ROLUM-351365 format. One record per atom (N, C-alpha, C, CB): atom name; residue in three letters; residue number from 0; x, y, z. Coordinates in nm, 4 decimals. Glycine has a CB too. Example, Ala and Ser with C-alpha at 12.3 -4.5 7.8 and 13.67 -1.06 7.14 Angstrom:
ROLUM-351365
+----+-----+-----+----------+----------+----------+
:  a :   r :   k :        X :        Y :        Z :
+----+-----+-----+----------+----------+----------+
:  N : ALA :   0 :   1.3190 :  -0.5690 :   0.7800 :
: CA : ALA :   0 :   1.2300 :  -0.4500 :   0.7800 :
:  C : ALA :   0 :   1.3200 :  -0.3300 :   0.7800 :
: CB : ALA :   0 :   1.1308 :  -0.4473 :   0.9046 :
:  N : SER :   1 :   1.2850 :  -0.2250 :   0.7080 :
: CA : SER :   1 :   1.3670 :  -0.1060 :   0.7140 :
:  C : SER :   1 :   1.2900 :   0.0030 :   0.7870 :
: CB : SER :   1 :   1.4084 :  -0.0598 :   0.5725 :
+----+-----+-----+----------+----------+----------+
end
This chain:
ROLUM-351365
+----+-----+-----+----------+----------+----------+
:  a :   r :   k :        X :        Y :        Z :
+----+-----+-----+----------+----------+----------+
:  N : MET :   0 :  11.7985 :  10.1475 :   8.6001 :
: CA : MET :   0 :  11.7217 :  10.2502 :   8.6687 :
:  C : MET :   0 :  11.6344 :  10.1836 :   8.7744 :
: CB : MET :   0 :  11.6354 :  10.3321 :   8.5686 :
:  N : SER :   1 :  11.6350 :  10.2392 :   8.8957 :
: CA : SER :   1 :  11.5541 :  10.1819 :   9.0036 :
:  C : SER :   1 :  11.4076 :  10.2176 :   8.9856 :
: CB : SER :   1 :  11.6038 :  10.2307 :   9.1405 :
:  N : LYS :   2 :  11.3222 :  10.1454 :   9.0570 :
: CA : LYS :   2 :  11.1784 :  10.1702 :   9.0512 :
:  C : LYS :   2 :  11.1459 :  10.3141 :   9.0919 :
: CB : LYS :   2 :  11.1035 :  10.0712 :   9.1417 :
:  N : LEU :   3 :  11.2130 :  10.3668 :   9.1955 :
: CA : LEU :   3 :  11.1870 :  10.5031 :   9.2395 :
:  C : LEU :   3 :  11.2208 :  10.6039 :   9.1311 :
: CB : LEU :   3 :  11.2659 :  10.5339 :   9.3652 :
:  N : GLN :   4 :  11.3312 :  10.5838 :   9.0619 :
: CA : GLN :   4 :  11.3694 :  10.6771 :   8.9574 :
:  C : GLN :   4 :  11.2689 :  10.6758 :   8.8431 :
: CB : GLN :   4 :  11.5085 :  10.6441 :   8.9055 :
:  N : GLU :   5 :  11.2086 :  10.5604 :   8.8185 :
: CA : GLU :   5 :  11.1105 :  10.5508 :   8.7113 :
:  C : GLU :   5 :  10.9889 :  10.6386 :   8.7381 :
: CB : GLU :   5 :  11.0672 :  10.4067 :   8.6929 :
:  N : VAL :   6 :  10.9540 :  10.6619 :   8.8644 :
: CA : VAL :   6 :  10.8375 :  10.7440 :   8.8957 :
:  C : VAL :   6 :  10.8763 :  10.8867 :   8.9318 :
: CB : VAL :   6 :  10.7591 :  10.6820 :   9.0094 :
:  N : GLY :   7 :  11.0013 :  10.9240 :   8.9101 :
: CA : GLY :   7 :  11.0396 :  11.0622 :   8.9282 :
:  C : GLY :   7 :  11.1048 :  11.0946 :   9.0607 :
: CB : GLY :   7 :  10.9228 :  11.1460 :   8.9122 :
:  N : SER :   8 :  11.1683 :  10.9988 :   9.1251 :
: CA : SER :   8 :  11.2357 :  11.0262 :   9.2516 :
:  C : SER :   8 :  11.3624 :  11.1068 :   9.2263 :
: CB : SER :   8 :  11.2690 :  10.8947 :   9.3258 :
:  N : ASN :   9 :  11.3832 :  11.2082 :   9.3066 :
: CA : ASN :   9 :  11.5026 :  11.2908 :   9.2987 :
:  C : ASN :   9 :  11.5486 :  11.3237 :   9.4391 :
: CB : ASN :   9 :  11.4763 :  11.4198 :   9.2175 :
:  N : VAL :  10 :  11.6743 :  11.3609 :   9.4521 :
: CA : VAL :  10 :  11.7288 :  11.4022 :   9.5805 :
:  C : VAL :  10 :  11.7458 :  11.5535 :   9.5761 :
: CB : VAL :  10 :  11.8649 :  11.3298 :   9.6118 :
:  N : TYR :  11 :  11.6982 :  11.6214 :   9.6796 :
: CA : TYR :  11 :  11.7073 :  11.7665 :   9.6878 :
:  C : TYR :  11 :  11.7759 :  11.8056 :   9.8166 :
: CB : TYR :  11 :  11.5682 :  11.8314 :   9.6788 :
:  N : ARG :  12 :  11.8448 :  11.9155 :   9.8148 :
: CA : ARG :  12 :  11.9101 :  11.9674 :   9.9347 :
:  C : ARG :  12 :  11.8195 :  12.0711 :   9.9996 :
: CB : ARG :  12 :  12.0491 :  12.0288 :   9.9009 :
:  N : VAL :  13 :  11.8131 :  12.0652 :  10.1303 :
: CA : VAL :  13 :  11.7336 :  12.1608 :  10.2076 :
:  C : VAL :  13 :  11.8284 :  12.2678 :  10.2587 :
: CB : VAL :  13 :  11.6569 :  12.0910 :  10.3262 :
:  N : SER :  14 :  11.7897 :  12.3943 :  10.2445 :
: CA : SER :  14 :  11.8748 :  12.5051 :  10.2878 :
:  C : SER :  14 :  11.8766 :  12.5153 :  10.4403 :
: CB : SER :  14 :  11.8264 :  12.6375 :  10.2262 :
:  N : ALA :  15 :  11.9632 :  12.5989 :  10.4907 :
: CA : ALA :  15 :  11.9728 :  12.6212 :  10.6354 :
:  C : ALA :  15 :  11.8405 :  12.6733 :  10.6912 :
: CB : ALA :  15 :  12.0864 :  12.7203 :  10.6673 :
:  N : ARG :  16 :  11.7626 :  12.7398 :  10.6082 :
: CA : ARG :  16 :  11.6317 :  12.7924 :  10.6501 :
:  C : ARG :  16 :  11.5197 :  12.6905 :  10.6312 :
: CB : ARG :  16 :  11.5989 :  12.9190 :  10.5721 :
:  N : GLY :  17 :  11.5551 :  12.5687 :  10.5881 :
: CA : GLY :  17 :  11.4544 :  12.4637 :  10.5712 :
:  C : GLY :  17 :  11.3812 :  12.4694 :  10.4389 :
: CB : GLY :  17 :  11.3553 :  12.4713 :  10.6813 :
:  N : GLN :  18 :  11.4366 :  12.5363 :  10.3406 :
: CA : GLN :  18 :  11.3701 :  12.5515 :  10.2112 :
:  C : GLN :  18 :  11.4302 :  12.4571 :  10.1079 :
: CB : GLN :  18 :  11.3800 :  12.6965 :  10.1624 :
:  N : LEU :  19 :  11.3486 :  12.4198 :  10.0090 :
: CA : LEU :  19 :  11.3981 :  12.3466 :   9.8932 :
:  C : LEU :  19 :  11.3263 :  12.3987 :   9.7709 :
: CB : LEU :  19 :  11.3777 :  12.1932 :   9.9092 :
:  N : SER :  20 :  11.3844 :  12.3766 :   9.6555 :
: CA : SER :  20 :  11.3242 :  12.4216 :   9.5301 :
:  C : SER :  20 :  11.2569 :  12.3054 :   9.4608 :
: CB : SER :  20 :  11.4295 :  12.4852 :   9.4379 :
:  N : LEU :  21 :  11.1340 :  12.3264 :   9.4184 :
: CA : LEU :  21 :  11.0608 :  12.2259 :   9.3427 :
:  C : LEU :  21 :  11.0927 :  12.2491 :   9.1947 :
: CB : LEU :  21 :  10.9051 :  12.2335 :   9.3709 :
:  N : PRO :  22 :  11.1428 :  12.1487 :   9.1240 :
: CA : PRO :  22 :  11.1820 :  12.1667 :   8.9838 :
:  C : PRO :  22 :  11.0661 :  12.2150 :   8.8966 :
: CB : PRO :  22 :  11.2366 :  12.0361 :   8.9282 :
:  N : ALA :  23 :  11.1017 :  12.2922 :   8.7947 :
: CA : ALA :  23 :  11.0020 :  12.3506 :   8.7048 :
:  C : ALA :  23 :  10.9145 :  12.2438 :   8.6394 :
: CB : ALA :  23 :  11.0708 :  12.4335 :   8.5972 :
:  N : ASP :  24 :  10.9722 :  12.1304 :   8.5998 :
: CA : ASP :  24 :  10.8904 :  12.0278 :   8.5336 :
:  C : ASP :  24 :  10.7837 :  11.9720 :   8.6278 :
: CB : ASP :  24 :  10.9795 :  11.9136 :   8.4824 :
:  N : ALA :  25 :  10.8163 :  11.9568 :   8.7541 :
: CA : ALA :  25 :  10.7169 :  11.9105 :   8.8515 :
:  C : ALA :  25 :  10.6104 :  12.0169 :   8.8740 :
: CB : ALA :  25 :  10.7845 :  11.8741 :   8.9850 :
:  N : ARG :  26 :  10.6511 :  12.1445 :   8.8844 :
: CA : ARG :  26 :  10.5527 :  12.2527 :   8.9014 :
:  C : ARG :  26 :  10.4576 :  12.2591 :   8.7832 :
: CB : ARG :  26 :  10.6233 :  12.3879 :   8.9188 :
:  N : ARG :  27 :  10.5098 :  12.2437 :   8.6618 :
: CA : ARG :  27 :  10.4231 :  12.2447 :   8.5425 :
:  C : ARG :  27 :  10.3289 :  12.1245 :   8.5440 :
: CB : ARG :  27 :  10.5084 :  12.2440 :   8.4127 :
:  N : ARG :  28 :  10.3821 :  12.0070 :   8.5737 :
: CA : ARG :  28 :  10.3012 :  11.8851 :   8.5743 :
:  C : ARG :  28 :  10.1890 :  11.8942 :   8.6773 :
: CB : ARG :  28 :  10.3890 :  11.7627 :   8.6030 :
:  N : TRP :  29 :  10.2190 :  11.9520 :   8.7943 :
: CA : TRP :  29 :  10.1208 :  11.9628 :   8.9012 :
:  C : TRP :  29 :  10.0339 :  12.0870 :   8.8890 :
: CB : TRP :  29 :  10.1902 :  11.9629 :   9.0340 :
:  N : GLY :  30 :  10.0663 :  12.1768 :   8.7944 :
: CA : GLY :  30 :   9.9881 :  12.2991 :   8.7787 :
:  C : GLY :  30 :  10.0102 :  12.3981 :   8.8915 :
: CB : GLY :  30 :   9.8423 :  12.2657 :   8.7696 :
:  N : ILE :  31 :  10.1322 :  12.4054 :   8.9433 :
: CA : ILE :  31 :  10.1635 :  12.4971 :   9.0531 :
:  C : ILE :  31 :  10.2274 :  12.6230 :   8.9962 :
: CB : ILE :  31 :  10.2578 :  12.4299 :   9.1575 :
:  N : ALA :  32 :  10.1583 :  12.7344 :   9.0086 :
: CA : ALA :  32 :  10.2101 :  12.8630 :   8.9619 :
:  C : ALA :  32 :  10.2966 :  12.9250 :   9.0707 :
: CB : ALA :  32 :  10.0943 :  12.9589 :   8.9227 :
:  N : GLU :  33 :  10.3645 :  13.0330 :   9.0369 :
: CA : GLU :  33 :  10.4466 :  13.1036 :   9.1361 :
:  C : GLU :  33 :  10.3603 :  13.1397 :   9.2568 :
: CB : GLU :  33 :  10.5111 :  13.2319 :   9.0745 :
:  N : GLY :  34 :  10.4095 :  13.1095 :   9.3749 :
: CA : GLY :  34 :  10.3340 :  13.1356 :   9.4965 :
:  C : GLY :  34 :  10.2328 :  13.0273 :   9.5289 :
: CB : GLY :  34 :  10.2642 :  13.2664 :   9.4850 :
:  N : GLY :  35 :  10.2281 :  12.9211 :   9.4460 :
: CA : GLY :  35 :  10.1364 :  12.8108 :   9.4701 :
:  C : GLY :  35 :  10.1764 :  12.7340 :   9.5948 :
: CB : GLY :  35 :  10.1321 :  12.7173 :   9.3496 :
:  N : SER :  36 :  10.0949 :  12.6402 :   9.6350 :
: CA : SER :  36 :  10.1234 :  12.5684 :   9.7585 :
:  C : SER :  36 :  10.1192 :  12.4174 :   9.7383 :
: CB : SER :  36 :  10.0248 :  12.6088 :   9.8665 :
:  N : VAL :  37 :  10.1875 :  12.3495 :   9.8280 :
: CA : VAL :  37 :  10.1854 :  12.2035 :   9.8345 :
:  C : VAL :  37 :  10.1525 :  12.1656 :   9.9772 :
: CB : VAL :  37 :  10.3219 :  12.1407 :   9.7884 :
:  N : GLU :  38 :  10.1114 :  12.0430 :   9.9944 :
: CA : GLU :  38 :  10.0763 :  11.9926 :  10.1268 :
:  C : GLU :  38 :  10.1731 :  11.8809 :  10.1611 :
: CB : GLU :  38 :   9.9280 :  11.9426 :  10.1321 :
:  N : LEU :  39 :  10.2241 :  11.8811 :  10.2832 :
: CA : LEU :  39 :  10.3155 :  11.7774 :  10.3288 :
:  C : LEU :  39 :  10.2463 :  11.6886 :  10.4304 :
: CB : LEU :  39 :  10.4427 :  11.8389 :  10.3887 :
:  N : PHE :  40 :  10.2586 :  11.5584 :  10.4126 :
: CA : PHE :  40 :  10.2030 :  11.4618 :  10.5056 :
:  C : PHE :  40 :  10.3192 :  11.3883 :  10.5709 :
: CB : PHE :  40 :  10.1056 :  11.3626 :  10.4339 :
:  N : ASP :  41 :  10.3348 :  11.4047 :  10.7014 :
: CA : ASP :  41 :  10.4410 :  11.3399 :  10.7762 :
:  C : ASP :  41 :  10.3940 :  11.2011 :  10.8150 :
: CB : ASP :  41 :  10.4810 :  11.4227 :  10.9014 :
:  N : LEU :  42 :  10.4532 :  11.0991 :  10.7546 :
: CA : LEU :  42 :  10.4140 :  10.9609 :  10.7805 :
:  C : LEU :  42 :  10.5077 :  10.8926 :  10.8793 :
: CB : LEU :  42 :  10.4103 :  10.8826 :  10.6508 :
:  N : GLY :  43 :  10.5857 :  10.9710 :  10.9510 :
: CA : GLY :  43 :  10.6774 :  10.9166 :  11.0497 :
:  C : GLY :  43 :  10.8141 :  10.8894 :  10.9912 :
: CB : GLY :  43 :  10.6213 :  10.7905 :  11.1085 :
:  N : GLU :  44 :  10.8246 :  10.7908 :  10.9059 :
: CA : GLU :  44 :  10.9517 :  10.7551 :  10.8437 :
:  C : GLU :  44 :  10.9740 :  10.8272 :  10.7111 :
: CB : GLU :  44 :  10.9582 :  10.6057 :  10.8219 :
:  N : CYS :  45 :  10.8711 :  10.8935 :  10.6607 :
: CA : CYS :  45 :  10.8845 :  10.9648 :  10.5335 :
:  C : CYS :  45 :  10.7829 :  11.0788 :  10.5289 :
: CB : CYS :  45 :  10.8643 :  10.8680 :  10.4126 :
:  N : VAL :  46 :  10.7999 :  11.1640 :  10.4293 :
: CA : VAL :  46 :  10.7081 :  11.2755 :  10.4075 :
:  C : VAL :  46 :  10.6579 :  11.2655 :  10.2640 :
: CB : VAL :  46 :  10.7776 :  11.4147 :  10.4348 :
:  N : VAL :  47 :  10.5291 :  11.2835 :  10.2453 :
: CA : VAL :  47 :  10.4688 :  11.2832 :  10.1132 :
:  C : VAL :  47 :  10.4280 :  11.4257 :  10.0808 :
: CB : VAL :  47 :  10.3467 :  11.1859 :  10.1059 :
:  N : MET :  48 :  10.4664 :  11.4743 :   9.9636 :
: CA : MET :  48 :  10.4319 :  11.6102 :   9.9221 :
:  C : MET :  48 :  10.3326 :  11.6016 :   9.8062 :
: CB : MET :  48 :  10.5599 :  11.6913 :   9.8808 :
:  N : LEU :  49 :  10.2193 :  11.6721 :   9.8207 :
: CA : LEU :  49 :  10.1151 :  11.6724 :   9.7191 :
:  C : LEU :  49 :  10.0737 :  11.8154 :   9.6876 :
: CB : LEU :  49 :   9.9937 :  11.5899 :   9.7652 :
:  N : PRO :  50 :  10.0348 :  11.8412 :   9.5632 :
: CA : PRO :  50 :   9.9843 :  11.9745 :   9.5310 :
:  C : PRO :  50 :   9.8504 :  11.9969 :   9.5998 :
: CB : PRO :  50 :   9.9703 :  11.9928 :   9.3781 :
:  N : THR :  51 :   9.8225 :  12.1200 :   9.6350 :
: CA : THR :  51 :   9.6924 :  12.1527 :   9.6943 :
:  C : THR :  51 :   9.5997 :  12.2035 :   9.5845 :
: CB : THR :  51 :   9.7070 :  12.2591 :   9.8082 :
:  N : GLY :  52 :   9.4791 :  12.2354 :   9.6213 :
: CA : GLY :  52 :   9.3846 :  12.2900 :   9.5244 :
:  C : GLY :  52 :   9.2861 :  12.1864 :   9.4770 :
: CB : GLY :  52 :   9.4579 :  12.3475 :   9.4065 :
:  N : ARG :  53 :   9.2133 :  12.2221 :   9.3768 :
: CA : ARG :  53 :   9.1042 :  12.1402 :   9.3249 :
:  C : ARG :  53 :   9.1508 :  12.0040 :   9.2743 :
: CB : ARG :  53 :   9.0340 :  12.2136 :   9.2139 :
:  N : ARG :  54 :   9.2709 :  11.9958 :   9.2170 :
: CA : ARG :  54 :   9.3192 :  11.8706 :   9.1595 :
:  C : ARG :  54 :   9.4037 :  11.7904 :   9.2585 :
: CB : ARG :  54 :   9.4000 :  11.8990 :   9.0343 :
:  N : SER :  55 :   9.4093 :  11.8293 :   9.3825 :
: CA : SER :  55 :   9.4947 :  11.7613 :   9.4792 :
:  C : SER :  55 :   9.4426 :  11.6216 :   9.5099 :
: CB : SER :  55 :   9.5048 :  11.8430 :   9.6078 :
:  N : ALA :  56 :   9.5307 :  11.5395 :   9.5635 :
: CA : ALA :  56 :   9.4911 :  11.4034 :   9.6018 :
:  C : ALA :  56 :   9.3845 :  11.4070 :   9.7095 :
: CB : ALA :  56 :   9.6124 :  11.3231 :   9.6506 :
:  N : ARG :  57 :   9.3993 :  11.4994 :   9.8052 :
: CA : ARG :  57 :   9.3003 :  11.5095 :   9.9126 :
:  C : ARG :  57 :   9.1635 :  11.5473 :   9.8558 :
: CB : ARG :  57 :   9.3450 :  11.6131 :  10.0180 :
:  N : ALA :  58 :   9.1598 :  11.6428 :   9.7634 :
: CA : ALA :  58 :   9.0331 :  11.6849 :   9.7033 :
:  C : ALA :  58 :   8.9713 :  11.5708 :   9.6228 :
: CB : ALA :  58 :   9.0543 :  11.8082 :   9.6133 :
:  N : SER :  59 :   9.0549 :  11.4977 :   9.5490 :
: CA : SER :  59 :   9.0046 :  11.3847 :   9.4700 :
:  C : SER :  59 :   8.9479 :  11.2764 :   9.5606 :
: CB : SER :  59 :   9.1163 :  11.3264 :   9.3818 :
:  N : LEU :  60 :   9.0171 :  11.2477 :   9.6701 :
: CA : LEU :  60 :   8.9692 :  11.1468 :   9.7640 :
:  C : LEU :  60 :   8.8392 :  11.1912 :   9.8296 :
: CB : LEU :  60 :   9.0751 :  11.1184 :   9.8707 :
:  N : ALA :  61 :   8.8324 :  11.3169 :   9.8700 :
: CA : ALA :  61 :   8.7110 :  11.3684 :   9.9340 :
:  C : ALA :  61 :   8.5922 :  11.3623 :   9.8387 :
: CB : ALA :  61 :   8.7326 :  11.5127 :   9.9820 :
:  N : GLU :  62 :   8.6184 :  11.3847 :   9.7114 :
: CA : GLU :  62 :   8.5113 :  11.3793 :   9.6117 :
:  C : GLU :  62 :   8.4658 :  11.2348 :   9.5884 :
: CB : GLU :  62 :   8.5582 :  11.4424 :   9.4789 :
:  N : ALA :  63 :   8.5610 :  11.1421 :   9.5870 :
: CA : ALA :  63 :   8.5292 :  11.0022 :   9.5585 :
:  C : ALA :  63 :   8.4719 :  10.9287 :   9.6789 :
: CB : ALA :  63 :   8.6525 :  10.9306 :   9.5103 :
:  N : LEU :  64 :   8.5172 :  10.9648 :   9.7991 :
: CA : LEU :  64 :   8.4769 :  10.8920 :   9.9191 :
:  C : LEU :  64 :   8.3763 :  10.9750 :   9.9983 :
: CB : LEU :  64 :   8.6001 :  10.8574 :  10.0065 :
:  N : THR :  65 :   8.2518 :  10.9590 :   9.9627 :
: CA : THR :  65 :   8.1460 :  11.0308 :  10.0335 :
:  C : THR :  65 :   8.1281 :  10.9721 :  10.1731 :
: CB : THR :  65 :   8.0128 :  11.0246 :   9.9545 :
:  N : ALA :  66 :   8.0597 :  11.0422 :  10.2588 :
: CA : ALA :  66 :   8.0330 :  10.9931 :  10.3941 :
:  C : ALA :  66 :   7.9566 :  10.8609 :  10.3894 :
: CB : ALA :  66 :   7.9537 :  11.0977 :  10.4748 :
:  N : GLN :  67 :   7.8640 :  10.8490 :  10.2981 :
: CA : GLN :  67 :   7.7865 :  10.7250 :  10.2847 :
:  C : GLN :  67 :   7.8763 :  10.6089 :  10.2451 :
: CB : GLN :  67 :   7.6744 :  10.7423 :  10.1811 :
:  N : ARG :  68 :   7.9638 :  10.6306 :  10.1463 :
: CA : ARG :  68 :   8.0557 :  10.5243 :  10.1052 :
:  C : ARG :  68 :   8.1489 :  10.4861 :  10.2192 :
: CB : ARG :  68 :   8.1372 :  10.5680 :   9.9830 :
:  N : TYR :  69 :   8.1965 :  10.5835 :  10.2946 :
: CA : TYR :  69 :   8.2843 :  10.5553 :  10.4079 :
:  C : TYR :  69 :   8.2132 :  10.4649 :  10.5091 :
: CB : TYR :  69 :   8.3296 :  10.6868 :  10.4755 :
:  N : ARG :  70 :   8.0878 :  10.4982 :  10.5416 :
: CA : ARG :  70 :   8.0108 :  10.4158 :  10.6349 :
:  C : ARG :  70 :   7.9930 :  10.2733 :  10.5806 :
: CB : ARG :  70 :   7.8732 :  10.4801 :  10.6619 :
:  N : GLU :  71 :   7.9679 :  10.2621 :  10.4506 :
: CA : GLU :  71 :   7.9517 :  10.1300 :  10.3898 :
:  C : GLU :  71 :   8.0812 :  10.0493 :  10.3980 :
: CB : GLU :  71 :   7.9073 :  10.1438 :  10.2434 :
:  N : TYR :  72 :   8.1928 :  10.1125 :  10.3669 :
: CA : TYR :  72 :   8.3219 :  10.0432 :  10.3697 :
:  C : TYR :  72 :   8.3574 :   9.9996 :  10.5117 :
: CB : TYR :  72 :   8.4326 :  10.1337 :  10.3130 :
:  N : THR :  73 :   8.3397 :  10.0879 :  10.6083 :
: CA : THR :  73 :   8.3760 :  10.0514 :  10.7457 :
:  C : THR :  73 :   8.2793 :   9.9475 :  10.8025 :
: CB : THR :  73 :   8.3778 :  10.1762 :  10.8355 :
:  N : ALA :  74 :   8.1538 :   9.9495 :  10.7606 :
: CA : ALA :  74 :   8.0571 :   9.8495 :  10.8075 :
:  C : ALA :  74 :   8.0927 :   9.7103 :  10.7552 :
: CB : ALA :  74 :   7.9144 :   9.8876 :  10.7633 :
:  N : ALA :  75 :   8.1651 :   9.7039 :  10.6440 :
: CA : ALA :  75 :   8.2017 :   9.5759 :  10.5843 :
:  C : ALA :  75 :   8.3280 :   9.5149 :  10.6459 :
: CB : ALA :  75 :   8.2213 :   9.5931 :  10.4358 :
:  N : ILE :  76 :   8.3915 :   9.5829 :  10.7399 :
: CA : ILE :  76 :   8.5131 :   9.5302 :  10.8031 :
:  C : ILE :  76 :   8.4743 :   9.4187 :  10.8997 :
: CB : ILE :  76 :   8.5917 :   9.6433 :  10.8777 :
:  N : ASP :  77 :   8.5314 :   9.3001 :  10.8778 :
: CA : ASP :  77 :   8.4992 :   9.1846 :  10.9601 :
:  C : ASP :  77 :   8.5888 :   9.1698 :  11.0828 :
: CB : ASP :  77 :   8.5080 :   9.0610 :  10.8774 :
:  N : ASP :  78 :   8.7048 :   9.2292 :  11.0800 :
: CA : ASP :  78 :   8.8023 :   9.2135 :  11.1875 :
:  C : ASP :  78 :   8.7725 :   9.3148 :  11.2988 :
: CB : ASP :  78 :   8.9474 :   9.2318 :  11.1335 :
:  N : PRO :  79 :   8.7309 :   9.2700 :  11.4192 :
: CA : PRO :  79 :   8.6960 :   9.3627 :  11.5272 :
:  C : PRO :  79 :   8.8128 :   9.4497 :  11.5732 :
: CB : PRO :  79 :   8.6430 :   9.2855 :  11.6444 :
:  N : ASP :  80 :   8.9374 :   9.4021 :  11.5531 :
: CA : ASP :  80 :   9.0539 :   9.4813 :  11.5915 :
:  C : ASP :  80 :   9.0757 :   9.6001 :  11.4974 :
: CB : ASP :  80 :   9.1783 :   9.3934 :  11.5936 :
:  N : LEU :  81 :   9.0246 :   9.5923 :  11.3761 :
: CA : LEU :  81 :   9.0438 :   9.6993 :  11.2785 :
:  C : LEU :  81 :   8.9295 :   9.8003 :  11.2754 :
: CB : LEU :  81 :   9.0610 :   9.6403 :  11.1422 :
:  N : ILE :  82 :   8.8165 :   9.7672 :  11.3300 :
: CA : ILE :  82 :   8.6990 :   9.8533 :  11.3198 :
:  C : ILE :  82 :   8.7240 :   9.9914 :  11.3780 :
: CB : ILE :  82 :   8.5812 :   9.7893 :  11.3896 :
:  N : ASP :  83 :   8.7946 :  10.0006 :  11.4902 :
: CA : ASP :  83 :   8.8182 :  10.1293 :  11.5534 :
:  C : ASP :  83 :   8.9434 :  10.1997 :  11.5028 :
: CB : ASP :  83 :   8.8277 :  10.1113 :  11.7008 :
:  N : GLU :  84 :   9.0171 :  10.1414 :  11.4096 :
: CA : GLU :  84 :   9.1424 :  10.2002 :  11.3612 :
:  C : GLU :  84 :   9.1157 :  10.3093 :  11.2613 :
: CB : GLU :  84 :   9.2315 :  10.0941 :  11.2990 :
+----+-----+-----+----------+----------+----------+
end
């Protein structure tokens, strides 16, 4: 079994209308009810799909990374080429 398969990688077909079905086990694991939503992040070479809502990765990151912590982390960057990135 490959590393991707170990973390739940699957291949899905996209319909002519651009739709795909999210498997029931993933919907249950992510807490997505009928009509629920997911968020897609286009990273150029790939797309990352995450559940939305209170338990989403974005919400967790926003809760953990306060504006003050962000300023502290960016102030600690020593490489001048990375400061504006």
